[in-house]
C-alpha positions as CSV (number, residue, x, y, z in Angstrom):
1,M,32.5,2.4,13.1
2,T,31.2,6.0,13.9
3,S,32.2,9.3,12.4
4,P,34.5,11.7,14.4
5,L,32.7,13.6,16.8
6,P,32.6,17.3,16.3
7,H,33.6,17.9,20.1
8,F,34.3,15.8,23.3
9,Q,31.6,14.4,24.9
10,P,30.8,12.6,28.3
11,S,30.3,8.7,28.6
12,V,29.0,6.9,32.0
13,C,31.2,4.0,33.2
14,I,27.7,2.1,33.9
15,D,30.1,-0.5,36.2
16,A,31.1,2.5,38.4
17,V,28.4,5.0,38.6
18,L,25.6,2.7,38.2
19,G,27.3,-0.6,39.2
20,E,24.2,-1.7,41.3
21,L,22.0,-2.3,38.3
22,D,22.1,-4.6,35.2
23,S,23.5,-3.2,31.9
24,A,20.1,-2.7,30.4
25,D,18.7,-0.7,33.3
26,A,21.8,1.2,33.6
27,I,21.9,2.3,29.9
28,A,18.1,3.3,30.3
29,K,19.3,5.5,33.3
30,V,22.1,7.0,31.5
31,A,19.9,8.0,28.5
32,S,17.5,9.5,30.6
33,T,20.2,12.2,32.0
34,G,20.6,13.3,28.3
35,I,24.2,11.7,28.0
36,Q,24.8,9.9,24.8
37,A,27.5,7.3,25.6
38,F,28.2,4.7,28.3
39,E,31.3,2.2,28.9
40,F,32.0,-0.6,30.9
41,W,34.7,-2.7,32.3
42,G,34.9,-6.3,31.0
43,W,32.9,-7.4,28.2
44,W,33.4,-11.2,28.6
45,D,31.4,-11.0,31.8
46,K,28.4,-8.8,30.0
47,D,25.3,-9.9,28.4
48,L,26.3,-8.3,25.0
49,D,22.9,-9.2,23.6
50,A,21.2,-7.2,26.3
51,I,23.8,-4.6,26.1
52,E,23.4,-3.9,22.3
53,T,19.8,-3.9,22.7
54,A,19.5,-1.4,25.2
55,R,22.3,0.8,23.2
56,D,19.9,0.7,19.8
57,Q,16.9,1.2,21.7
58,H,18.1,4.5,23.4
59,S,20.2,5.5,20.5
60,M,23.3,5.3,22.5
61,Q,26.9,5.0,21.8
62,I,29.5,2.9,23.6
63,S,32.6,4.6,24.0
64,A,35.1,2.2,25.5
65,C,35.5,-1.2,27.0
66,C,38.5,-2.8,28.5
67,T,40.7,-5.5,27.0
68,K,41.6,-8.8,29.0
69,F,43.6,-7.9,32.2
70,V,47.0,-9.4,31.3
71,S,50.5,-8.0,32.0
72,L,52.5,-6.3,29.4
73,V,55.8,-5.8,31.4
74,D,56.4,-9.6,31.5
75,P,57.5,-11.3,28.2
76,A,56.1,-14.7,29.4
77,T,52.7,-13.4,29.3
78,R,53.0,-11.6,26.0
79,A,51.3,-14.1,24.1
80,E,48.3,-14.3,26.5
81,Y,48.0,-10.5,26.2
82,L,48.0,-10.5,22.2
83,D,45.3,-13.7,22.6
84,G,43.0,-11.3,24.8
85,L,43.4,-8.3,22.8
86,G,42.5,-10.5,19.5
87,E,39.3,-11.6,21.2
88,S,38.6,-7.7,22.5
89,I,39.2,-6.4,19.0
90,S,36.4,-8.7,17.8
91,A,34.0,-7.8,20.8
92,A,34.6,-4.2,20.1
93,Q,34.3,-4.6,16.6
94,R,30.5,-6.4,17.4
95,L,29.6,-3.6,20.0
96,K,31.0,-0.5,17.6
97,C,33.0,0.4,20.3
98,P,36.0,2.3,19.2
99,T,38.3,2.2,22.1
100,L,39.7,-0.8,24.0
101,I,41.1,0.3,27.5
102,S,44.3,-1.5,28.6
103,Q,46.2,-1.7,31.9
104,V,49.7,-2.7,31.9
105,G,50.4,-4.8,34.9
106,D,52.2,-4.5,38.2
107,F,55.9,-3.7,38.5
108,R,57.8,-6.7,38.6
109,V,60.0,-6.6,41.9
110,G,63.5,-7.3,41.1
111,V,63.7,-6.7,37.5
112,D,65.2,-3.5,36.2
113,R,62.6,-1.0,35.1
114,Q,64.1,-0.2,31.9
115,E,63.6,-3.9,31.0
116,Q,60.0,-3.8,32.0
117,H,59.7,-0.4,30.2
118,D,60.9,-1.7,26.9
119,C,58.8,-5.0,27.1
120,L,55.9,-2.7,27.4
121,V,56.8,-1.1,24.3
122,E,57.6,-4.3,22.4
123,G,54.0,-5.8,23.3
124,L,52.0,-3.0,22.4
125,Q,54.1,-2.9,18.9
126,S,52.9,-6.5,18.3
127,A,49.4,-5.1,19.7
128,A,49.4,-2.5,17.2
129,K,49.9,-5.2,14.1
130,L,46.7,-6.5,15.5
131,L,44.7,-3.2,15.6
132,D,46.1,-2.1,12.3
133,Q,42.8,-1.6,9.8
134,S,40.5,-3.0,12.8
135,G,39.1,0.6,13.4
136,I,40.0,0.3,17.2
137,T,42.2,2.2,19.3
138,L,44.2,0.7,22.3
139,V,44.4,3.1,25.0
140,I,47.0,2.4,28.2
141,E,46.1,3.5,31.4
142,P,48.3,5.1,34.0
143,L,47.0,4.6,37.6
144,N,48.0,6.2,41.0
145,E,49.9,3.9,43.2
146,R,49.6,5.8,46.4
147,I,45.7,5.3,47.3
148,D,44.0,2.8,44.5
149,H,46.9,0.9,42.7
150,A,49.6,0.0,44.8
151,G,52.5,-2.1,43.0
152,Y,51.2,-0.9,39.3
153,Y,54.2,-0.4,36.9
154,L,52.8,2.8,34.7
155,V,51.7,5.7,37.3
156,R,53.0,8.8,35.3
157,S,51.6,10.1,32.1
158,D,55.0,11.3,30.8
159,E,56.2,7.9,30.9
160,A,52.9,6.7,29.1
161,F,53.7,9.2,26.4
162,E,57.2,8.4,26.0
163,I,55.7,4.9,25.4
164,I,53.1,6.0,22.7
165,D,56.2,7.8,21.1
166,Q,58.2,4.7,20.8
167,V,55.3,2.6,19.9
168,D,54.6,5.1,17.0
169,S,51.0,3.8,16.0
170,E,47.9,6.0,15.6
171,Q,46.1,3.2,17.0
172,V,48.0,3.1,20.5
173,K,47.3,6.1,22.6
174,V,46.7,7.2,26.4
175,V,43.7,7.0,28.5
176,F,44.2,10.2,30.7
177,D,42.5,9.6,34.1
178,I,42.5,13.2,35.4
179,Y,41.8,11.5,38.9
180,H,44.7,9.1,39.0
181,Q,46.9,11.6,37.4
182,Q,46.2,14.3,39.9
183,I,47.3,12.0,42.6
184,S,50.2,11.1,40.9
185,E,51.6,14.5,39.3
186,G,49.1,17.0,39.3
187,H,49.7,19.9,36.5
188,V,46.6,18.0,34.6
189,I,45.7,21.1,32.5
190,A,49.2,21.7,31.3
191,N,50.1,17.8,31.0
192,L,47.1,16.8,28.8
193,T,47.0,20.0,26.8
194,E,50.7,19.4,25.6
195,N,50.2,15.9,24.8
196,I,46.6,16.0,23.6
197,A,47.6,14.1,20.2
198,K,48.5,11.0,22.1
199,I,45.4,10.6,24.3
200,G,42.6,8.8,22.9
201,H,40.3,8.6,26.1
202,F,39.8,10.7,29.2
203,H,38.4,9.6,32.5
204,A,37.2,11.9,35.3
205,A,36.4,11.6,39.2
206,G,36.4,14.1,41.9
207,N,39.4,13.8,44.1
208,P,39.8,13.0,46.9
209,G,37.7,10.1,47.4
210,R,36.9,9.4,43.6
211,H,33.2,10.7,44.0
212,E,31.3,13.4,41.7
213,L,33.4,15.7,39.7
214,T,31.4,18.6,41.6
215,R,33.3,17.3,45.2
216,G,37.0,17.9,45.7
217,E,39.9,20.1,44.6
218,L,39.5,19.3,40.9
219,N,37.9,22.4,38.8
220,Y,36.1,20.3,36.3
221,P,34.6,22.6,34.1
222,Q,37.8,24.7,34.0
223,I,39.7,21.4,32.9
224,F,37.0,20.4,30.3
225,D,36.9,23.9,28.9
226,A,40.9,23.7,28.3
227,I,40.4,20.4,26.6
228,R,37.4,21.8,24.5
229,K,40.1,24.5,23.2
230,T,42.2,21.6,21.8
231,P,41.5,19.1,18.6
232,Y,40.2,16.4,20.7
233,A,36.9,14.8,19.8
234,G,36.7,11.8,21.7
235,Y,34.7,11.1,25.2
236,V,35.6,11.7,28.8
237,G,34.5,8.7,30.7
238,L,32.7,9.7,34.1
239,E,34.3,6.8,36.5
240,Y,33.5,7.4,40.1
241,W,31.5,6.2,43.0
242,P,28.6,8.4,43.7
243,L,27.6,9.7,47.2
244,D,24.5,11.5,46.3
245,D,22.0,10.8,43.8
246,A,23.6,9.0,40.8
247,L,21.3,10.8,38.1
248,D,21.2,14.1,40.0
249,G,25.0,14.1,39.4
250,L,24.9,12.9,35.8
251,K,22.5,15.5,34.7
252,Q,24.8,18.1,36.3
253,V,27.6,17.4,34.4
254,A,25.7,16.8,31.1
255,G,24.6,20.4,31.5
256,W,28.5,21.5,31.1
257,F,28.4,19.8,27.7
């Protein structure tokens, strides 16, 4: 796997920012902005040979991709989740991708929340055994339910961090999506800096609208300065829907780094 970064760096989610292009073209576009890393959602629906070729051609790094979307709050689907995670670990190792992003599933109506919380913890403890010695970190993602993900189970970062404490594995952490957490709870600088050891990846987008980081109420240069003062040495994934020229927006963010 790659050595630790000296400081945190931007990564572009090619499925979101450049989703109209095929993967190879999107990777080339990212490289042209000076950003040296990219990520994507599902690996199972991609041409991995083409991605590896484009990555190497442009001397890029794959920062993250997703594991399969199976609920972790339902014990009936745990075996399916773990099977998918095993496949995803193999894919991540092939791609030299250090991080797998995991959603946790929708809230199960009629089932006690504590029961679902405990099921999630138990599932991640089993996942940690698969991750051991793999070189891969799994990050669970809280999402907002107000605008984008109605019915999703994990909404607030405080519960996500509590889950990480209970799982107690260095290879299971949180992806802190600044856009989602601004909607769900606010206080993003305090919440992320106070829990930085439990964060394995960041996502960023402007709010409202999930567009460029220069749009909306979030002061990203100040947020990034706060992260820069912590020991965090990973990536912040740019995951948004551009309204303006996508490359111009990426070049502007690249300048912040």
